[in-house]
PDB file with one MODEL, atoms N, CA, C and O in Angstrom:
MODEL        1
ATOM      1  N   UNK A   1       1.747  21.644  17.039  1.00  0.00           N
ATOM      2  CA  UNK A   1       1.730  20.216  16.744  1.00  0.00           C
ATOM      3  C   UNK A   1       0.556  19.918  15.801  1.00  0.00           C
ATOM      4  O   UNK A   1      -0.556  20.411  15.991  1.00  0.00           O
ATOM      5  N   UNK A   2       0.830  19.118  14.806  1.00  0.00           N
ATOM      6  CA  UNK A   2      -0.201  18.770  13.821  1.00  0.00           C
ATOM      7  C   UNK A   2      -1.137  17.706  14.377  1.00  0.00           C
ATOM      8  O   UNK A   2      -0.728  16.863  15.175  1.00  0.00           O
ATOM      9  N   UNK A   3      -2.399  17.751  13.948  1.00  0.00           N
ATOM     10  CA  UNK A   3      -3.329  16.708  14.396  1.00  0.00           C
ATOM     11  C   UNK A   3      -2.976  15.379  13.730  1.00  0.00           C
ATOM     12  O   UNK A   3      -2.494  15.348  12.598  1.00  0.00           O
ATOM     13  N   UNK A   4      -3.210  14.335  14.414  1.00  0.00           N
ATOM     14  CA  UNK A   4      -2.988  12.988  13.872  1.00  0.00           C
ATOM     15  C   UNK A   4      -4.265  12.522  13.186  1.00  0.00           C
ATOM     16  O   UNK A   4      -5.317  13.149  13.311  1.00  0.00           O
ATOM     17  N   UNK A   5      -4.160  11.425  12.467  1.00  0.00           N
ATOM     18  CA  UNK A   5      -5.362  10.844  11.869  1.00  0.00           C
ATOM     19  C   UNK A   5      -6.246  10.275  12.969  1.00  0.00           C
ATOM     20  O   UNK A   5      -5.760   9.710  13.949  1.00  0.00           O
ATOM     21  N   UNK A   6      -7.540  10.434  12.791  1.00  0.00           N
ATOM     22  CA  UNK A   6      -8.474   9.770  13.696  1.00  0.00           C
ATOM     23  C   UNK A   6      -8.447   8.278  13.372  1.00  0.00           C
ATOM     24  O   UNK A   6      -7.911   7.870  12.341  1.00  0.00           O
ATOM     25  N   UNK A   7      -9.017   7.484  14.239  1.00  0.00           N
ATOM     26  CA  UNK A   7      -9.097   6.054  13.965  1.00  0.00           C
ATOM     27  C   UNK A   7      -9.844   5.805  12.661  1.00  0.00           C
ATOM     28  O   UNK A   7      -9.433   4.980  11.845  1.00  0.00           O
ATOM     29  N   UNK A   8     -10.952   6.530  12.473  1.00  0.00           N
ATOM     30  CA  UNK A   8     -11.757   6.365  11.265  1.00  0.00           C
ATOM     31  C   UNK A   8     -10.964   6.753  10.012  1.00  0.00           C
ATOM     32  O   UNK A   8     -11.105   6.117   8.967  1.00  0.00           O
ATOM     33  N   UNK A   9     -10.146   7.777  10.112  1.00  0.00           N
ATOM     34  CA  UNK A   9      -9.305   8.172   8.974  1.00  0.00           C
ATOM     35  C   UNK A   9      -8.256   7.116   8.666  1.00  0.00           C
ATOM     36  O   UNK A   9      -7.926   6.881   7.504  1.00  0.00           O
ATOM     37  N   UNK A  10      -7.730   6.475   9.714  1.00  0.00           N
ATOM     38  CA  UNK A  10      -6.795   5.362   9.497  1.00  0.00           C
ATOM     39  C   UNK A  10      -7.501   4.225   8.759  1.00  0.00           C
ATOM     40  O   UNK A  10      -6.930   3.628   7.846  1.00  0.00           O
ATOM     41  N   UNK A  11      -8.726   3.928   9.147  1.00  0.00           N
ATOM     42  CA  UNK A  11      -9.491   2.851   8.502  1.00  0.00           C
ATOM     43  C   UNK A  11      -9.691   3.166   7.028  1.00  0.00           C
ATOM     44  O   UNK A  11      -9.487   2.303   6.174  1.00  0.00           O
ATOM     45  N   UNK A  12     -10.088   4.394   6.725  1.00  0.00           N
ATOM     46  CA  UNK A  12     -10.301   4.794   5.333  1.00  0.00           C
ATOM     47  C   UNK A  12      -8.990   4.749   4.552  1.00  0.00           C
ATOM     48  O   UNK A  12      -8.963   4.279   3.415  1.00  0.00           O
ATOM     49  N   UNK A  13      -7.907   5.233   5.154  1.00  0.00           N
ATOM     50  CA  UNK A  13      -6.594   5.217   4.512  1.00  0.00           C
ATOM     51  C   UNK A  13      -6.152   3.784   4.249  1.00  0.00           C
ATOM     52  O   UNK A  13      -5.611   3.483   3.185  1.00  0.00           O
ATOM     53  N   UNK A  14      -6.382   2.902   5.216  1.00  0.00           N
ATOM     54  CA  UNK A  14      -6.012   1.497   5.047  1.00  0.00           C
ATOM     55  C   UNK A  14      -6.721   0.862   3.868  1.00  0.00           C
ATOM     56  O   UNK A  14      -6.103   0.144   3.082  1.00  0.00           O
ATOM     57  N   UNK A  15      -8.013   1.119   3.740  1.00  0.00           N
ATOM     58  CA  UNK A  15      -8.773   0.565   2.614  1.00  0.00           C
ATOM     59  C   UNK A  15      -8.262   1.117   1.286  1.00  0.00           C
ATOM     60  O   UNK A  15      -8.101   0.374   0.318  1.00  0.00           O
ATOM     61  N   UNK A  16      -8.010   2.420   1.248  1.00  0.00           N
ATOM     62  CA  UNK A  16      -7.548   3.046   0.009  1.00  0.00           C
ATOM     63  C   UNK A  16      -6.181   2.505  -0.408  1.00  0.00           C
ATOM     64  O   UNK A  16      -5.969   2.184  -1.577  1.00  0.00           O
ATOM     65  N   UNK A  17      -5.263   2.406   0.539  1.00  0.00           N
ATOM     66  CA  UNK A  17      -3.921   1.919   0.204  1.00  0.00           C
ATOM     67  C   UNK A  17      -3.930   0.442  -0.176  1.00  0.00           C
ATOM     68  O   UNK A  17      -3.178   0.030  -1.059  1.00  0.00           O
ATOM     69  N   UNK A  18      -4.761  -0.352   0.468  1.00  0.00           N
ATOM     70  CA  UNK A  18      -4.870  -1.768   0.098  1.00  0.00           C
ATOM     71  C   UNK A  18      -5.396  -1.898  -1.326  1.00  0.00           C
ATOM     72  O   UNK A  18      -4.925  -2.737  -2.093  1.00  0.00           O
ATOM     73  N   UNK A  19      -6.363  -1.073  -1.671  1.00  0.00           N
ATOM     74  CA  UNK A  19      -6.925  -1.093  -3.019  1.00  0.00           C
ATOM     75  C   UNK A  19      -5.892  -0.665  -4.060  1.00  0.00           C
ATOM     76  O   UNK A  19      -5.777  -1.283  -5.118  1.00  0.00           O
ATOM     77  N   UNK A  20      -5.146   0.394  -3.755  1.00  0.00           N
ATOM     78  CA  UNK A  20      -4.086   0.850  -4.666  1.00  0.00           C
ATOM     79  C   UNK A  20      -3.023  -0.220  -4.863  1.00  0.00           C
ATOM     80  O   UNK A  20      -2.584  -0.469  -5.986  1.00  0.00           O
ATOM     81  N   UNK A  21      -2.608  -0.854  -3.764  1.00  0.00           N
ATOM     82  CA  UNK A  21      -1.586  -1.897  -3.849  1.00  0.00           C
ATOM     83  C   UNK A  21      -2.073  -3.057  -4.711  1.00  0.00           C
ATOM     84  O   UNK A  21      -1.324  -3.592  -5.528  1.00  0.00           O
ATOM     85  N   UNK A  22      -3.330  -3.440  -4.523  1.00  0.00           N
ATOM     86  CA  UNK A  22      -3.907  -4.531  -5.313  1.00  0.00           C
ATOM     87  C   UNK A  22      -3.918  -4.168  -6.803  1.00  0.00           C
ATOM     88  O   UNK A  22      -3.547  -4.986  -7.645  1.00  0.00           O
ATOM     89  N   UNK A  23      -4.334  -2.961  -7.120  1.00  0.00           N
ATOM     90  CA  UNK A  23      -4.386  -2.526  -8.517  1.00  0.00           C
ATOM     91  C   UNK A  23      -2.986  -2.455  -9.126  1.00  0.00           C
ATOM     92  O   UNK A  23      -2.791  -2.876 -10.266  1.00  0.00           O
ATOM     93  N   UNK A  24      -2.009  -1.929  -8.385  1.00  0.00           N
ATOM     94  CA  UNK A  24      -0.636  -1.881  -8.892  1.00  0.00           C
ATOM     95  C   UNK A  24      -0.091  -3.291  -9.136  1.00  0.00           C
ATOM     96  O   UNK A  24       0.596  -3.528 -10.129  1.00  0.00           O
ATOM     97  N   UNK A  25      -0.396  -4.215  -8.239  1.00  0.00           N
ATOM     98  CA  UNK A  25       0.046  -5.603  -8.413  1.00  0.00           C
ATOM     99  C   UNK A  25      -0.566  -6.209  -9.673  1.00  0.00           C
ATOM    100  O   UNK A  25       0.119  -6.865 -10.457  1.00  0.00           O
ATOM    101  N   UNK A  26      -1.843  -5.983  -9.852  1.00  0.00           N
ATOM    102  CA  UNK A  26      -2.543  -6.515 -11.033  1.00  0.00           C
ATOM    103  C   UNK A  26      -1.939  -5.954 -12.319  1.00  0.00           C
ATOM    104  O   UNK A  26      -1.702  -6.693 -13.276  1.00  0.00           O
ATOM    105  N   UNK A  27      -1.693  -4.655 -12.335  1.00  0.00           N
ATOM    106  CA  UNK A  27      -1.127  -4.012 -13.532  1.00  0.00           C
ATOM    107  C   UNK A  27       0.321  -4.432 -13.760  1.00  0.00           C
ATOM    108  O   UNK A  27       0.752  -4.579 -14.903  1.00  0.00           O
ATOM    109  N   UNK A  28       1.069  -4.625 -12.684  1.00  0.00           N
ATOM    110  CA  UNK A  28       2.453  -5.088 -12.809  1.00  0.00           C
ATOM    111  C   UNK A  28       2.499  -6.466 -13.464  1.00  0.00           C
ATOM    112  O   UNK A  28       3.304  -6.705 -14.364  1.00  0.00           O
ATOM    113  N   UNK A  29       1.641  -7.361 -13.011  1.00  0.00           N
ATOM    114  CA  UNK A  29       1.584  -8.713 -13.589  1.00  0.00           C
ATOM    115  C   UNK A  29       1.182  -8.638 -15.056  1.00  0.00           C
ATOM    116  O   UNK A  29       1.746  -9.341 -15.895  1.00  0.00           O
ATOM    117  N   UNK A  30       0.212  -7.790 -15.364  1.00  0.00           N
ATOM    118  CA  UNK A  30      -0.223  -7.621 -16.751  1.00  0.00           C
ATOM    119  C   UNK A  30       0.952  -7.185 -17.639  1.00  0.00           C
ATOM    120  O   UNK A  30       1.159  -7.747 -18.714  1.00  0.00           O
ATOM    121  N   UNK A  31       1.712  -6.195 -17.193  1.00  0.00           N
ATOM    122  CA  UNK A  31       2.858  -5.722 -17.982  1.00  0.00           C
ATOM    123  C   UNK A  31       3.967  -6.761 -18.048  1.00  0.00           C
ATOM    124  O   UNK A  31       4.583  -6.957 -19.096  1.00  0.00           O
ATOM    125  N   UNK A  32       4.217  -7.421 -16.930  1.00  0.00           N
ATOM    126  CA  UNK A  32       5.277  -8.433 -16.901  1.00  0.00           C
ATOM    127  C   UNK A  32       4.971  -9.591 -17.842  1.00  0.00           C
ATOM    128  O   UNK A  32       5.885 -10.210 -18.387  1.00  0.00           O
ATOM    129  N   UNK A  33       3.690  -9.886 -18.033  1.00  0.00           N
ATOM    130  CA  UNK A  33       3.308 -10.948 -18.955  1.00  0.00           C
ATOM    131  C   UNK A  33       3.284 -10.484 -20.411  1.00  0.00           C
ATOM    132  O   UNK A  33       3.290 -11.311 -21.323  1.00  0.00           O
ATOM    133  N   UNK A  34       3.259  -9.190 -20.630  1.00  0.00           N
ATOM    134  CA  UNK A  34       3.145  -8.657 -21.990  1.00  0.00           C
ATOM    135  C   UNK A  34       4.466  -8.187 -22.583  1.00  0.00           C
ATOM    136  O   UNK A  34       4.599  -8.100 -23.804  1.00  0.00           O
ATOM    137  N   UNK A  35       5.454  -7.880 -21.725  1.00  0.00           N
ATOM    138  CA  UNK A  35       6.714  -7.318 -22.203  1.00  0.00           C
ATOM    139  C   UNK A  35       7.900  -8.066 -21.628  1.00  0.00           C
ATOM    140  O   UNK A  35       7.771  -8.761 -20.620  1.00  0.00           O
ATOM    141  N   UNK A  36       9.074  -7.927 -22.273  1.00  0.00           N
ATOM    142  CA  UNK A  36      10.282  -8.561 -21.733  1.00  0.00           C
ATOM    143  C   UNK A  36      10.571  -8.106 -20.303  1.00  0.00           C
ATOM    144  O   UNK A  36      10.143  -7.033 -19.879  1.00  0.00           O
ATOM    145  N   UNK A  37      11.302  -8.937 -19.577  1.00  0.00           N
ATOM    146  CA  UNK A  37      11.621  -8.660 -18.170  1.00  0.00           C
ATOM    147  C   UNK A  37      12.867  -7.809 -17.995  1.00  0.00           C
ATOM    148  O   UNK A  37      13.236  -7.483 -16.867  1.00  0.00           O
ATOM    149  N   UNK A  38      13.526  -7.440 -19.103  1.00  0.00           N
ATOM    150  CA  UNK A  38      14.741  -6.622 -18.992  1.00  0.00           C
ATOM    151  C   UNK A  38      14.758  -5.582 -20.108  1.00  0.00           C
ATOM    152  O   UNK A  38      13.991  -5.653 -21.068  1.00  0.00           O
ATOM    153  N   UNK A  39      15.648  -4.626 -19.949  1.00  0.00           N
ATOM    154  CA  UNK A  39      15.799  -3.573 -20.946  1.00  0.00           C
ATOM    155  C   UNK A  39      14.695  -2.528 -20.849  1.00  0.00           C
ATOM    156  O   UNK A  39      13.903  -2.516 -19.907  1.00  0.00           O
ATOM    157  N   UNK A  40      14.667  -1.663 -21.836  1.00  0.00           N
ATOM    158  CA  UNK A  40      13.707  -0.562 -21.871  1.00  0.00           C
ATOM    159  C   UNK A  40      12.251  -1.012 -21.762  1.00  0.00           C
ATOM    160  O   UNK A  40      11.476  -0.373 -21.052  1.00  0.00           O
ATOM    161  N   UNK A  41      11.854  -2.089 -22.442  1.00  0.00           N
ATOM    162  CA  UNK A  41      10.452  -2.501 -22.349  1.00  0.00           C
ATOM    163  C   UNK A  41      10.017  -2.917 -20.938  1.00  0.00           C
ATOM    164  O   UNK A  41       8.822  -2.919 -20.640  1.00  0.00           O
ATOM    165  N   UNK A  42      10.963  -3.265 -20.076  1.00  0.00           N
ATOM    166  CA  UNK A  42      10.634  -3.713 -18.722  1.00  0.00           C
ATOM    167  C   UNK A  42      10.476  -2.557 -17.746  1.00  0.00           C
ATOM    168  O   UNK A  42      10.003  -2.758 -16.628  1.00  0.00           O
ATOM    169  N   UNK A  43      10.857  -1.368 -18.140  1.00  0.00           N
ATOM    170  CA  UNK A  43      10.846  -0.233 -17.213  1.00  0.00           C
ATOM    171  C   UNK A  43       9.465   0.093 -16.636  1.00  0.00           C
ATOM    172  O   UNK A  43       9.368   0.324 -15.431  1.00  0.00           O
ATOM    173  N   UNK A  44       8.413   0.122 -17.422  1.00  0.00           N
ATOM    174  CA  UNK A  44       7.104   0.423 -16.817  1.00  0.00           C
ATOM    175  C   UNK A  44       6.709  -0.576 -15.716  1.00  0.00           C
ATOM    176  O   UNK A  44       6.209  -0.171 -14.665  1.00  0.00           O
ATOM    177  N   UNK A  45       6.927  -1.855 -15.950  1.00  0.00           N
ATOM    178  CA  UNK A  45       6.588  -2.857 -14.930  1.00  0.00           C
ATOM    179  C   UNK A  45       7.443  -2.658 -13.680  1.00  0.00           C
ATOM    180  O   UNK A  45       6.953  -2.800 -12.560  1.00  0.00           O
ATOM    181  N   UNK A  46       8.711  -2.331 -13.871  1.00  0.00           N
ATOM    182  CA  UNK A  46       9.595  -2.106 -12.724  1.00  0.00           C
ATOM    183  C   UNK A  46       9.168  -0.875 -11.935  1.00  0.00           C
ATOM    184  O   UNK A  46       9.264  -0.861 -10.708  1.00  0.00           O
ATOM    185  N   UNK A  47       8.699   0.154 -12.627  1.00  0.00           N
ATOM    186  CA  UNK A  47       8.209   1.361 -11.942  1.00  0.00           C
ATOM    187  C   UNK A  47       6.956   1.048 -11.124  1.00  0.00           C
ATOM    188  O   UNK A  47       6.794   1.554 -10.013  1.00  0.00           O
ATOM    189  N   UNK A  48       6.078   0.219 -11.671  1.00  0.00           N
ATOM    190  CA  UNK A  48       4.890  -0.173 -10.912  1.00  0.00           C
ATOM    191  C   UNK A  48       5.274  -0.994  -9.686  1.00  0.00           C
ATOM    192  O   UNK A  48       4.662  -0.857  -8.627  1.00  0.00           O
ATOM    193  N   UNK A  49       6.275  -1.838  -9.827  1.00  0.00           N
ATOM    194  CA  UNK A  49       6.768  -2.626  -8.692  1.00  0.00           C
ATOM    195  C   UNK A  49       7.334  -1.695  -7.614  1.00  0.00           C
ATOM    196  O   UNK A  49       7.102  -1.915  -6.426  1.00  0.00           O
ATOM    197  N   UNK A  50       8.066  -0.673  -8.015  1.00  0.00           N
ATOM    198  CA  UNK A  50       8.605   0.296  -7.055  1.00  0.00           C
ATOM    199  C   UNK A  50       7.470   1.041  -6.352  1.00  0.00           C
ATOM    200  O   UNK A  50       7.524   1.262  -5.142  1.00  0.00           O
ATOM    201  N   UNK A  51       6.455   1.421  -7.104  1.00  0.00           N
ATOM    202  CA  UNK A  51       5.307   2.124  -6.517  1.00  0.00           C
ATOM    203  C   UNK A  51       4.599   1.223  -5.513  1.00  0.00           C
ATOM    204  O   UNK A  51       4.182   1.680  -4.449  1.00  0.00           O
ATOM    205  N   UNK A  52       4.464  -0.048  -5.848  1.00  0.00           N
ATOM    206  CA  UNK A  52       3.824  -1.008  -4.939  1.00  0.00           C
ATOM    207  C   UNK A  52       4.631  -1.138  -3.648  1.00  0.00           C
ATOM    208  O   UNK A  52       4.065  -1.174  -2.556  1.00  0.00           O
ATOM    209  N   UNK A  53       5.945  -1.207  -3.780  1.00  0.00           N
ATOM    210  CA  UNK A  53       6.807  -1.284  -2.588  1.00  0.00           C
ATOM    211  C   UNK A  53       6.685  -0.027  -1.736  1.00  0.00           C
ATOM    212  O   UNK A  53       6.673  -0.110  -0.507  1.00  0.00           O
ATOM    213  N   UNK A  54       6.595   1.141  -2.377  1.00  0.00           N
ATOM    214  CA  UNK A  54       6.451   2.395  -1.638  1.00  0.00           C
ATOM    215  C   UNK A  54       5.137   2.402  -0.858  1.00  0.00           C
ATOM    216  O   UNK A  54       5.097   2.858   0.285  1.00  0.00           O
ATOM    217  N   UNK A  55       4.078   1.908  -1.461  1.00  0.00           N
ATOM    218  CA  UNK A  55       2.786   1.838  -0.766  1.00  0.00           C
ATOM    219  C   UNK A  55       2.876   0.864   0.404  1.00  0.00           C
ATOM    220  O   UNK A  55       2.325   1.133   1.472  1.00  0.00           O
ATOM    221  N   UNK A  56       3.555  -0.252   0.220  1.00  0.00           N
ATOM    222  CA  UNK A  56       3.714  -1.221   1.310  1.00  0.00           C
ATOM    223  C   UNK A  56       4.488  -0.612   2.476  1.00  0.00           C
ATOM    224  O   UNK A  56       4.147  -0.838   3.637  1.00  0.00           O
ATOM    225  N   UNK A  57       5.528   0.160   2.164  1.00  0.00           N
ATOM    226  CA  UNK A  57       6.302   0.822   3.215  1.00  0.00           C
ATOM    227  C   UNK A  57       5.453   1.857   3.944  1.00  0.00           C
ATOM    228  O   UNK A  57       5.527   1.972   5.167  1.00  0.00           O
ATOM    229  N   UNK A  58       4.648   2.607   3.201  1.00  0.00           N
ATOM    230  CA  UNK A  58       3.761   3.594   3.822  1.00  0.00           C
ATOM    231  C   UNK A  58       2.747   2.896   4.728  1.00  0.00           C
ATOM    232  O   UNK A  58       2.464   3.372   5.827  1.00  0.00           O
ATOM    233  N   UNK A  59       2.207   1.779   4.274  1.00  0.00           N
ATOM    234  CA  UNK A  59       1.249   1.025   5.097  1.00  0.00           C
ATOM    235  C   UNK A  59       1.897   0.558   6.393  1.00  0.00           C
ATOM    236  O   UNK A  59       1.287   0.639   7.459  1.00  0.00           O
ATOM    237  N   UNK A  60       3.129   0.072   6.306  1.00  0.00           N
ATOM    238  CA  UNK A  60       3.844  -0.367   7.510  1.00  0.00           C
ATOM    239  C   UNK A  60       3.992   0.782   8.504  1.00  0.00           C
ATOM    240  O   UNK A  60       3.714   0.622   9.693  1.00  0.00           O
ATOM    241  N   UNK A  61       4.431   1.942   8.012  1.00  0.00           N
ATOM    242  CA  UNK A  61       4.636   3.092   8.885  1.00  0.00           C
ATOM    243  C   UNK A  61       3.316   3.600   9.462  1.00  0.00           C
ATOM    244  O   UNK A  61       3.241   3.970  10.633  1.00  0.00           O
ATOM    245  N   UNK A  62       2.286   3.614   8.633  1.00  0.00           N
ATOM    246  CA  UNK A  62       0.982   4.068   9.116  1.00  0.00           C
ATOM    247  C   UNK A  62       0.391   3.091  10.138  1.00  0.00           C
ATOM    248  O   UNK A  62      -0.276   3.507  11.084  1.00  0.00           O
ATOM    249  N   UNK A  63       0.635   1.810   9.947  1.00  0.00           N
ATOM    250  CA  UNK A  63       0.172   0.839  10.931  1.00  0.00           C
ATOM    251  C   UNK A  63       0.877   1.077  12.263  1.00  0.00           C
ATOM    252  O   UNK A  63       0.250   0.991  13.319  1.00  0.00           O
ATOM    253  N   UNK A  64       2.173   1.374  12.223  1.00  0.00           N
ATOM    254  CA  UNK A  64       2.897   1.702  13.455  1.00  0.00           C
ATOM    255  C   UNK A  64       2.288   2.927  14.120  1.00  0.00           C
ATOM    256  O   UNK A  64       2.101   2.949  15.337  1.00  0.00           O
ATOM    257  N   UNK A  65       1.974   3.957  13.317  1.00  0.00           N
ATOM    258  CA  UNK A  65       1.358   5.168  13.852  1.00  0.00           C
ATOM    259  C   UNK A  65      -0.009   4.851  14.463  1.00  0.00           C
ATOM    260  O   UNK A  65      -0.343   5.361  15.533  1.00  0.00           O
ATOM    261  N   UNK A  66      -0.782   4.029  13.801  1.00  0.00           N
ATOM    262  CA  UNK A  66      -2.100   3.632  14.305  1.00  0.00           C
ATOM    263  C   UNK A  66      -1.981   3.018  15.700  1.00  0.00           C
ATOM    264  O   UNK A  66      -2.741   3.373  16.601  1.00  0.00           O
ATOM    265  N   UNK A  67      -1.039   2.107  15.879  1.00  0.00           N
ATOM    266  CA  UNK A  67      -0.885   1.438  17.167  1.00  0.00           C
ATOM    267  C   UNK A  67      -0.376   2.400  18.248  1.00  0.00           C
ATOM    268  O   UNK A  67      -0.706   2.240  19.423  1.00  0.00           O
ATOM    269  N   UNK A  68       0.431   3.401  17.852  1.00  0.00           N
ATOM    270  CA  UNK A  68       0.885   4.414  18.810  1.00  0.00           C
ATOM    271  C   UNK A  68      -0.259   5.350  19.202  1.00  0.00           C
ATOM    272  O   UNK A  68      -0.434   5.680  20.374  1.00  0.00           O
ATOM    273  N   UNK A  69      -1.034   5.771  18.198  1.00  0.00           N
ATOM    274  CA  UNK A  69      -2.045   6.796  18.399  1.00  0.00           C
ATOM    275  C   UNK A  69      -3.372   6.262  18.939  1.00  0.00           C
ATOM    276  O   UNK A  69      -4.074   6.966  19.665  1.00  0.00           O
ATOM    277  N   UNK A  70      -3.713   5.034  18.593  1.00  0.00           N
ATOM    278  CA  UNK A  70      -5.003   4.454  18.991  1.00  0.00           C
ATOM    279  C   UNK A  70      -4.802   3.018  19.500  1.00  0.00           C
ATOM    280  O   UNK A  70      -5.379   2.081  18.948  1.00  0.00           O
ATOM    281  N   UNK A  71      -3.992   2.847  20.540  1.00  0.00           N
ATOM    282  CA  UNK A  71      -3.673   1.481  20.990  1.00  0.00           C
ATOM    283  C   UNK A  71      -4.894   0.684  21.451  1.00  0.00           C
ATOM    284  O   UNK A  71      -4.894  -0.546  21.402  1.00  0.00           O
ATOM    285  N   UNK A  72      -5.925   1.388  21.896  1.00  0.00           N
ATOM    286  CA  UNK A  72      -7.116   0.699  22.388  1.00  0.00           C
ATOM    287  C   UNK A  72      -7.995   0.156  21.262  1.00  0.00           C
ATOM    288  O   UNK A  72      -8.800  -0.748  21.488  1.00  0.00           O
ATOM    289  N   UNK A  73      -7.847   0.704  20.040  1.00  0.00           N
ATOM    290  CA  UNK A  73      -8.705   0.282  18.926  1.00  0.00           C
ATOM    291  C   UNK A  73      -7.922  -0.332  17.756  1.00  0.00           C
ATOM    292  O   UNK A  73      -8.517  -0.898  16.840  1.00  0.00           O
ATOM    293  N   UNK A  74      -6.625  -0.222  17.790  1.00  0.00           N
ATOM    294  CA  UNK A  74      -5.792  -0.646  16.656  1.00  0.00           C
ATOM    295  C   UNK A  74      -5.888  -2.147  16.408  1.00  0.00           C
ATOM    296  O   UNK A  74      -5.929  -2.952  17.339  1.00  0.00           O
ATOM    297  N   UNK A  75      -5.923  -2.499  15.125  1.00  0.00           N
ATOM    298  CA  UNK A  75      -5.902  -3.890  14.693  1.00  0.00           C
ATOM    299  C   UNK A  75      -5.077  -3.968  13.415  1.00  0.00           C
ATOM    300  O   UNK A  75      -5.052  -3.017  12.634  1.00  0.00           O
ATOM    301  N   UNK A  76      -4.411  -5.080  13.198  1.00  0.00           N
ATOM    302  CA  UNK A  76      -3.602  -5.224  11.981  1.00  0.00           C
ATOM    303  C   UNK A  76      -4.443  -5.212  10.722  1.00  0.00           C
ATOM    304  O   UNK A  76      -3.933  -4.911   9.643  1.00  0.00           O
ATOM    305  N   UNK A  77      -5.736  -5.538  10.840  1.00  0.00           N
ATOM    306  CA  UNK A  77      -6.600  -5.574   9.656  1.00  0.00           C
ATOM    307  C   UNK A  77      -6.949  -4.181   9.144  1.00  0.00           C
ATOM    308  O   UNK A  77      -7.530  -4.059   8.066  1.00  0.00           O
ATOM    309  N   UNK A  78      -6.610  -3.124   9.890  1.00  0.00           N
ATOM    310  CA  UNK A  78      -6.892  -1.763   9.396  1.00  0.00           C
ATOM    311  C   UNK A  78      -6.066  -1.494   8.141  1.00  0.00           C
ATOM    312  O   UNK A  78      -6.604  -1.014   7.143  1.00  0.00           O
ATOM    313  N   UNK A  79      -4.780  -1.793   8.176  1.00  0.00           N
ATOM    314  CA  UNK A  79      -3.929  -1.549   7.008  1.00  0.00           C
ATOM    315  C   UNK A  79      -3.719  -2.796   6.158  1.00  0.00           C
ATOM    316  O   UNK A  79      -3.262  -2.703   5.019  1.00  0.00           O
ATOM    317  N   UNK A  80      -4.045  -3.940   6.696  1.00  0.00           N
ATOM    318  CA  UNK A  80      -3.927  -5.200   5.934  1.00  0.00           C
ATOM    319  C   UNK A  80      -5.236  -5.962   6.036  1.00  0.00           C
ATOM    320  O   UNK A  80      -5.304  -7.010   6.678  1.00  0.00           O
ATOM    321  N   UNK A  81      -6.299  -5.421   5.386  1.00  0.00           N
ATOM    322  CA  UNK A  81      -7.609  -6.083   5.474  1.00  0.00           C
ATOM    323  C   UNK A  81      -7.606  -7.440   4.783  1.00  0.00           C
ATOM    324  O   UNK A  81      -6.855  -7.680   3.838  1.00  0.00           O
ATOM    325  N   UNK A  82      -8.459  -8.308   5.277  1.00  0.00           N
ATOM    326  CA  UNK A  82      -8.616  -9.620   4.632  1.00  0.00           C
ATOM    327  C   UNK A  82      -9.221  -9.389   3.250  1.00  0.00           C
ATOM    328  O   UNK A  82     -10.058  -8.505   3.066  1.00  0.00           O
ATOM    329  N   UNK A  83      -8.786 -10.199   2.277  1.00  0.00           N
ATOM    330  CA  UNK A  83      -9.302  -9.986   0.912  1.00  0.00           C
ATOM    331  C   UNK A  83     -10.710 -10.435   0.725  1.00  0.00           C
ATOM    332  O   UNK A  83     -11.257 -10.311  -0.371  1.00  0.00           O
TER     333      UNK A  83
ENDMDL
END
């Protein structure tokens, strides 16, 4: 059986993923404001949106794991910190 993340590792992962999601959102908006919303020019912005969604899904699953693995210390702010 593989080791699970420690609580501290979950905290670090939560901060990193929140930061990545924020940066992807910022870059997506930048591209969406600079290029058309459809056709070939829109593809980079759409890819960033997909990446952002993938990170959000990973955060959801990791938050579930956090609550299973560390129910005594788990908080929603680990994966969704206040800005």
